[in-house]
N, C-alpha and C positions, 0 to 999 in steps of 0.2 A: 544584590539581585540574586546571587546564588543561594545565600542564606534564606531569602524570601521564598524562592522556589522550593527549597528543601523543607521549609516550614509548612508549605501548602501541598506537600506530596500526596496527601490523602485525596485531594480533588484534582490531581494533575491530569487525569483522564478528561475531566470536564473542561479544563483550560485548553488542552490540546485540541479536543473536538471542536470547541467554540472557535478557536483560531483557524482551524482547517476549513470548517464550514463557512466562516465569515470571509476568509481569503478567496476560496474557490467561487463562492456565490458573488462576491464583489467583482471578480474577473468576468463572470458570466453577465452580470448586470452592465458593466462597462462595455463589454463586447456587443450586447444587444442594443444599448442606448445609442451607440454610434451608428446603428443601422435603422433604428425605428424611433421616430420622433414621438416620445411619450413621456409623461411625467415620471420622474425617477422613483418616487414612492409607490406609485401605481404599478410600475414595472417590477419593483422588488416584490410586492404582494402577489402579483400574477405569477412570477417565476417560483416563489416559495410554494404557492398553492399548487402549481403544476407539479413540481418535483415531489412535494410531500404526498400529493394525491397519487402520483405514479408509484411511489414507494409503498404506500398503504395498499394500493390495488395489487401490486406485485407480491407483497407479503401474504395478503389474504388469499390470493388466487394460487400462488405457486409455492408458498412455504411448505405445505404438506407434501407436494410433489418432490421438492428439493430434499426435504428430510428423508423421504422414502428412498430417493436415489442415492443419497450419501450413505444410508445404511446398507444399500445393495453394494456400493463400492467397497465398503468395509468387509462385507461378506465375501466379495470376489477376491480381495487381497488376502484375506484369511484363508480361503480355500486354496489359493495358489500356494501359500506358504505351507499348508498342512499336507497337500496331496503329493504323492511320489512322482518324480519326473525321470524320463529316460535320457534326457540330455545331460552329458557329462559336465558341461560348463555350469548349467543351472544347479546341478547337485553340488558342485564345488562351492558356488556362491552361497547356497543354503547352509553348507557346513560351516563356512566362515561366519555367517550370520548367527548360527546356533552357538558357536564357540564364543562369540562376543556378547552373548546374553541379550539378543535382540528381543526375545520374548519379555524380558523384564522391562526393557525400554517401551515396548508396546503397551504393557500393563500401566506403566507410568503415564503414557500418553492418553490412554483411555480414562484414567482417573482425572487427568487434567481437563479432558473434555467434559466429563461429568460435573466437575467443579465449576467449569465455565457455564454450562447450560443451567445449572442450579442458580447461578447468579445472573441469568439473562434478563430478569426483571430490573435489576439494578442497572445493567448496561443500557436497557431500553430507556429508563428514566434519564440517565445521563445524556443519551443521544437527543431525547426530546428537549431537555433543558438547554443543551448546546444549540439546537436549532432555534429555539425561542430567543436565546441571547444573541445569536448571530443575526436573526431577523431584526431585532430592535437596534442592533449596532448599525446595520445597513440603512434602516429607515431614518436614523438620526445621524448618519455619518457627517454631513456638512455641519450640523450643530455641534457634534462632538469635536470636530476639528477647530471650530471657532472657540469652543470652551477651553480646550487644552492650550490654545495660544496664549491665554491669560497667564499661564504659569511662567511665560518668558519674562514677565515684568514682576514676578512675585519674589519673595525672599528665598525660595528654593530654586531660583533660575539656574544656577550652575548645575545642580543635580538634574534639573529638567533637560538641559542641553546634552548631558551625558546619556540620559535615557533615550532622548530623541536620536542621538548618533547610533546607538546600538539598535534601536527600534527600526530605523531605516535600513541598516545593513541586514538585520534579521528578516525583514519583509522581502528585501531584494534577493537574498540568497536562499534562506530556508523556504520561503513561500514559492520561489521559482522552482526549486527542486521538487517540492511536494506536488506542485501543479504538473510538472513534467512527468513525475512518477505516475500520477493518476491517468494522464493521457496515454502514456506508454502502456500501462496496465490494461486500459480499455481496448486499445488497438491490438495488443498481444492476445487478449482474451477473444476478441472477435475473429482474428485470423486463425487462432488455434482451434476454436470451436468449429469454424468452417472446415478445417482440415480433418477434425475428428468425425464430423458428419459424413464427409466424403469417404473416410476409412471405415465407416459403419460402426462407430463406438456406441455403446449403450449409455444410459444415464447422463445425457448431455447437460441437463440443467445443473446437476451436482458437480460435474467436472468444470462447467463454466464458472461457478462460484469459487471453486478451489483455485482455478487458474487465475482469476482476477485478483484474489487476495494475495496469492503467491507472487503475482506480477508486481505488486507494490514493493517487494523486496528487490533492490537492485542486484543484478547479475545472479545472485544465489537463488532467486525465486524460480528462474528457468530450470536450473539444475535440480532443485527440490521437486518441482512438478514432473520432471522426467521419471522419477521413481515409480509413482502410482500409474502413470501413463504407460510405461513399458511393461509393467506387471499385467495391466488389463489387456494390453495389446497381445501379450504372449498367451493369455488365457483364451482370447477369442480368435486368434489367427496364427499363433506360432511365431517362429523367429522372423519370418518375412514381414509380418505385421509390425514387429518391433523395429525392423529396418526402415519401414515406411514412416513410422512415427518419428524416428531419429532424424530422417531426412527432412520431414516437415518442420520439426522444431528447429533444426539447424537453419533452414531458410528463413523462418520467422525471426529467429535470434539475429541473423545477419541483417534483416530489414530494420530491426530495432537498433542494432549497434551502428550501422553505417548510414541509415536514413533518418530515423527518429531522434536518436541521441544528439547528432550534430545540429539538428534544427531546433531542438527544444532545450538543450543544455549548452551553456556557454563553455568556452575552453577552460574556465576556472573550475567548473564542476566535473571536468573529464578526468576522473581519478584513475590511477593504475589499478588493475584488478587485484593485485596483492594488497594494496591499501584498502580497497573496498572490503575484502574479506576480513582483514584485521579489524576494521571499524565495526563490521557486522558482528564479529565474535565478541568483542568487548561490550558493545552496546546491548547485545542480547543478554550477556551475563549480568549487566547492571540494571537494565530496564525491561527485560523480558521481551514479549512480543512487540511492544511499542518500539523497543530499541532497533528491531529489524527494519521497521518502516522509517523511523525518524533518525537513526544513527547517521546515515550519510548526509541528510540536510543539516543536522547540527554540526557535523564535522566540516562541511563546506562553509557554514557560517563562521566557525572559528578560523578557518583559513582566510576568509575575507577580512575578519577583524585584524588578523596578524599580517594582512597584505601579502599573502603567499599566492603567487600567480604562476601561470604556465608560460610566461613570456620568456623566449629564448634570447640569449645574448646575441649581439650583432655578429660576432665572430662565427657563431654556429649557423 
């Protein structure tokens, strides 16, 4: 299986997107079907039409606004970095950043963004194909299940049972963590945007997109999002605005850690923060941006396969 995945690494984005879309949409379909008596295929078509329609409308209507706001955010952060400050602490931090060649890192980041946006058409095609594949998967899910059962009596039955074992564990752990990350990212984005609106932040649309995607990164996403938020807060309101932002983010992170995580994540997926950062560092090194989002789910899947649990002994 590992060799097969390595051989198809050139289309791994398409495979991952198809799995994520199919899993999340299947959960939405099952959730809706339990509450509304309607034919399953009709429900799948309605939900896909609704979601794709909303995405298309949002892109056509708000993409120019979001692009403009993101460029404004970049200008604000750049102006903050270039203009002189009277605050001793800010000047000390800037000297540290300068000594560590942050300008070179920023240049590399800009080149990465340019490379990403030049390949945006390829990404859009992959998303479109993944949506179509996940749609056909959900439309024919009962038939697919019936077809795959035939392998149980075939000549490759032993291999099929091994694949089924890993497939069930993968769906139960990897899929569960991905679903929880999406829900937590949405709630975190909504609460943070409400806080930023109250604090009078500009470019809310651009910040909302940034906060949502960073929210998909467990633990580290909140800390990464603090950097641009505190810089913008300082430019529009000084140190007091930074304090307000830190208080708001701390409260939101507490809600995420003590309310959402226990409800959405099982004890098996409740990793120590140290392990979380180690997994994120290694997964980002080997898999890039995908590693930040999928590193924790894959690690949890491996723990489940190895039967590593958080069950404490009776003596403890």
